[in-house]
VMD Tcl script that builds the backbone (N, CA, C; Angstrom):
set m [mol new atoms 177]
animate dup $m
set s [atomselect $m all]
$s set {name element resname resid chain x y z} {
  {N N VAL 1 A 0.857 -1.166 0.000}
  {CA C VAL 1 A 0.000 0.000 0.000}
  {C C VAL 1 A 0.900 1.223 0.000}
  {N N LYS 2 A 0.742 2.082 -1.010}
  {CA C LYS 2 A 1.573 3.279 -1.133}
  {C C LYS 2 A 0.748 4.526 -0.838}
  {N N ASN 3 A 1.314 5.426 -0.052}
  {CA C ASN 3 A 0.694 6.708 0.237}
  {C C ASN 3 A 1.057 7.649 -0.908}
  {N N ASN 4 A 0.073 8.068 -1.696}
  {CA C ASN 4 A 0.337 8.914 -2.864}
  {C C ASN 4 A 0.715 10.339 -2.482}
  {N N VAL 5 A 0.454 10.755 -1.243}
  {CA C VAL 5 A 0.813 12.094 -0.776}
  {C C VAL 5 A 2.284 12.144 -0.381}
  {N N THR 6 A 2.730 11.152 0.395}
  {CA C THR 6 A 4.113 11.142 0.874}
  {C C THR 6 A 5.051 10.369 -0.041}
  {N N GLY 7 A 4.491 9.479 -0.870}
  {CA C GLY 7 A 5.307 8.637 -1.732}
  {C C GLY 7 A 5.899 7.438 -1.015}
  {N N LYS 8 A 5.527 7.246 0.244}
  {CA C LYS 8 A 6.077 6.153 1.047}
  {C C LYS 8 A 5.101 4.991 1.147}
  {N N VAL 9 A 5.643 3.823 1.466}
  {CA C VAL 9 A 4.812 2.655 1.727}
  {C C VAL 9 A 4.158 2.849 3.086}
  {N N SER 10 A 2.828 2.700 3.132}
  {CA C SER 10 A 2.074 2.918 4.371}
  {C C SER 10 A 1.410 1.662 4.896}
  {N N GLY 11 A 1.631 0.523 4.237}
  {CA C GLY 11 A 1.008 -0.688 4.728}
  {C C GLY 11 A 1.314 -1.895 3.878}
  {N N ILE 12 A 0.854 -3.025 4.361}
  {CA C ILE 12 A 1.004 -4.286 3.648}
  {C C ILE 12 A -0.320 -5.038 3.708}
  {N N ILE 13 A -0.503 -5.931 2.748}
  {CA C ILE 13 A -1.711 -6.751 2.688}
  {C C ILE 13 A -1.290 -8.209 2.635}
  {N N ALA 14 A -1.834 -9.010 3.531}
  {CA C ALA 14 A -1.549 -10.436 3.541}
  {C C ALA 14 A -2.376 -11.133 2.464}
  {N N GLU 15 A -1.966 -12.324 2.099}
  {CA C GLU 15 A -2.711 -13.085 1.092}
  {C C GLU 15 A -4.151 -13.327 1.522}
  {N N SER 16 A -4.398 -13.355 2.819}
  {CA C SER 16 A -5.753 -13.581 3.328}
  {C C SER 16 A -6.622 -12.330 3.243}
  {N N GLY 17 A -6.000 -11.171 2.879}
  {CA C GLY 17 A -6.749 -9.932 2.750}
  {C C GLY 17 A -6.660 -9.018 3.956}
  {N N ILE 18 A -5.995 -9.465 5.016}
  {CA C ILE 18 A -5.812 -8.614 6.194}
  {C C ILE 18 A -4.824 -7.509 5.849}
  {N N VAL 19 A -5.164 -6.271 6.256}
  {CA C VAL 19 A -4.354 -5.101 5.915}
  {C C VAL 19 A -3.774 -4.491 7.184}
  {N N TYR 20 A -2.491 -4.121 7.143}
  {CA C TYR 20 A -1.852 -3.383 8.223}
  {C C TYR 20 A -1.428 -2.042 7.653}
  {N N LEU 21 A -1.945 -0.941 8.227}
  {CA C LEU 21 A -1.627 0.412 7.765}
  {C C LEU 21 A -0.988 1.200 8.895}
  {N N THR 22 A -0.102 2.129 8.539}
  {CA C THR 22 A 0.561 2.959 9.541}
  {C C THR 22 A 0.869 4.340 8.978}
  {N N GLY 23 A 0.930 5.333 9.857}
  {CA C GLY 23 A 1.346 6.676 9.470}
  {C C GLY 23 A 0.380 7.425 8.578}
  {N N LEU 24 A -0.924 7.196 8.729}
  {CA C LEU 24 A -1.908 7.848 7.874}
  {C C LEU 24 A -2.374 9.169 8.464}
  {N N ASN 25 A -2.689 10.111 7.584}
  {CA C ASN 25 A -3.248 11.403 7.965}
  {C C ASN 25 A -4.496 11.671 7.140}
  {N N MET 26 A -5.379 12.522 7.664}
  {CA C MET 26 A -6.559 12.921 6.901}
  {C C MET 26 A -6.097 13.505 5.566}
  {N N GLY 27 A -6.788 13.162 4.493}
  {CA C GLY 27 A -6.461 13.663 3.167}
  {C C GLY 27 A -5.506 12.791 2.378}
  {N N ASP 28 A -4.903 11.795 3.026}
  {CA C ASP 28 A -3.990 10.908 2.309}
  {C C ASP 28 A -4.766 10.024 1.338}
  {N N GLN 29 A -4.231 9.880 0.138}
  {CA C GLN 29 A -4.789 8.962 -0.849}
  {C C GLN 29 A -3.817 7.802 -0.970}
  {N N LEU 30 A -4.343 6.589 -0.904}
  {CA C LEU 30 A -3.504 5.400 -0.921}
  {C C LEU 30 A -3.796 4.556 -2.149}
  {N N SER 31 A -2.756 3.910 -2.660}
  {CA C SER 31 A -2.885 2.998 -3.793}
  {C C SER 31 A -2.537 1.593 -3.339}
  {N N VAL 32 A -3.355 0.646 -3.743}
  {CA C VAL 32 A -3.092 -0.761 -3.466}
  {C C VAL 32 A -2.626 -1.385 -4.768}
  {N N ASN 33 A -1.491 -2.071 -4.712}
  {CA C ASN 33 A -0.913 -2.672 -5.915}
  {C C ASN 33 A -0.653 -4.154 -5.709}
  {N N TRP 34 A -0.888 -4.907 -6.768}
  {CA C TRP 34 A -0.503 -6.303 -6.823}
  {C C TRP 34 A 0.473 -6.411 -7.973}
  {N N GLY 35 A 1.715 -6.761 -7.695}
  {CA C GLY 35 A 2.731 -6.770 -8.736}
  {C C GLY 35 A 3.035 -5.349 -9.167}
  {N N ASP 36 A 3.144 -5.118 -10.471}
  {CA C ASP 36 A 3.468 -3.793 -10.994}
  {C C ASP 36 A 2.236 -2.968 -11.352}
  {N N ALA 37 A 1.059 -3.571 -11.330}
  {CA C ALA 37 A -0.153 -2.873 -11.756}
  {C C ALA 37 A -0.911 -2.289 -10.565}
  {N N GLN 38 A -1.415 -1.053 -10.718}
  {CA C GLN 38 A -2.251 -0.455 -9.673}
  {C C GLN 38 A -3.610 -1.122 -9.701}
  {N N ALA 39 A -4.077 -1.569 -8.553}
  {CA C ALA 39 A -5.358 -2.249 -8.490}
  {C C ALA 39 A -6.483 -1.305 -8.075}
  {N N CYS 40 A -6.226 -0.420 -7.097}
  {CA C CYS 40 A -7.265 0.504 -6.662}
  {C C CYS 40 A -6.673 1.597 -5.779}
  {N N THR 41 A -7.496 2.613 -5.504}
  {CA C THR 41 A -7.104 3.701 -4.608}
  {C C THR 41 A -8.206 3.919 -3.578}
  {N N PHE 42 A -7.844 4.488 -2.439}
  {CA C PHE 42 A -8.833 4.865 -1.436}
  {C C PHE 42 A -8.281 6.005 -0.597}
  {N N LEU 43 A -9.182 6.707 0.086}
  {CA C LEU 43 A -8.799 7.816 0.951}
  {C C LEU 43 A -8.705 7.340 2.395}
  {N N ALA 44 A -7.716 7.837 3.115}
  {CA C ALA 44 A -7.540 7.473 4.519}
  {C C ALA 44 A -8.633 8.070 5.396}
  {N N ASP 45 A -9.286 9.130 4.928}
  {CA C ASP 45 A -10.279 9.844 5.739}
  {C C ASP 45 A -11.341 8.926 6.331}
  {N N SER 46 A -11.888 8.032 5.523}
  {CA C SER 46 A -12.969 7.171 6.002}
  {C C SER 46 A -12.485 6.235 7.101}
  {N N LEU 47 A -11.263 5.783 7.011}
  {CA C LEU 47 A -10.718 4.908 8.045}
  {C C LEU 47 A -10.443 5.665 9.335}
  {N N LEU 48 A -9.887 6.865 9.211}
  {CA C LEU 48 A -9.508 7.645 10.389}
  {C C LEU 48 A -10.714 8.253 11.098}
  {N N ALA 49 A -11.687 8.737 10.342}
  {CA C ALA 49 A -12.840 9.422 10.930}
  {C C ALA 49 A -13.810 8.467 11.619}
  {N N LYS 50 A -13.998 7.302 11.053}
  {CA C LYS 50 A -15.005 6.372 11.559}
  {C C LYS 50 A -14.414 5.185 12.302}
  {N N SER 51 A -13.109 5.106 12.351}
  {CA C SER 51 A -12.451 3.917 12.907}
  {C C SER 51 A -12.987 2.668 12.221}
  {N N SER 52 A -13.177 2.771 10.929}
  {CA C SER 52 A -13.718 1.673 10.135}
  {C C SER 52 A -12.716 0.530 10.061}
  {N N ASP 53 A -13.227 -0.666 9.919}
  {CA C ASP 53 A -12.340 -1.805 9.763}
  {C C ASP 53 A -12.438 -2.416 8.367}
  {N N SER 54 A -13.065 -1.688 7.445}
  {CA C SER 54 A -13.131 -2.171 6.068}
  {C C SER 54 A -12.689 -1.063 5.119}
  {N N ILE 55 A -12.148 -1.475 3.991}
  {CA C ILE 55 A -11.638 -0.537 2.991}
  {C C ILE 55 A -12.369 -0.789 1.682}
  {N N ALA 56 A -12.929 0.265 1.110}
  {CA C ALA 56 A -13.569 0.169 -0.199}
  {C C ALA 56 A -12.620 0.778 -1.223}
  {N N CYS 57 A -12.118 -0.047 -2.128}
  {CA C CYS 57 A -11.185 0.421 -3.155}
  {C C CYS 57 A -11.940 0.827 -4.409}
  {N N ARG 58 A -11.464 1.905 -5.053}
  {CA C ARG 58 A -12.013 2.345 -6.339}
  {C C ARG 58 A -11.018 1.963 -7.423}
  {N N HIS 59 A -11.524 1.370 -8.499}
  {CA C HIS 59 A -10.650 0.991 -9.621}
  {C C HIS 59 A -10.522 2.136 -10.582}
}
mol reanalyze $m
mol bondsrecalc $m
mol representation Tube
mol addrep $m
């Protein structure tokens, strides 16, 4: 998981789909990639504001 604002890696995803994220701020846009192709993006706002435990990716 790459933070498109900072350019840094902000998390990892296990094969089972469990996600570990760190260092997020409101307004951060994140990209999830499998291999070299971008799979989807999402905003950190929904996770931080609601303490949500699910991520909805946009293709």
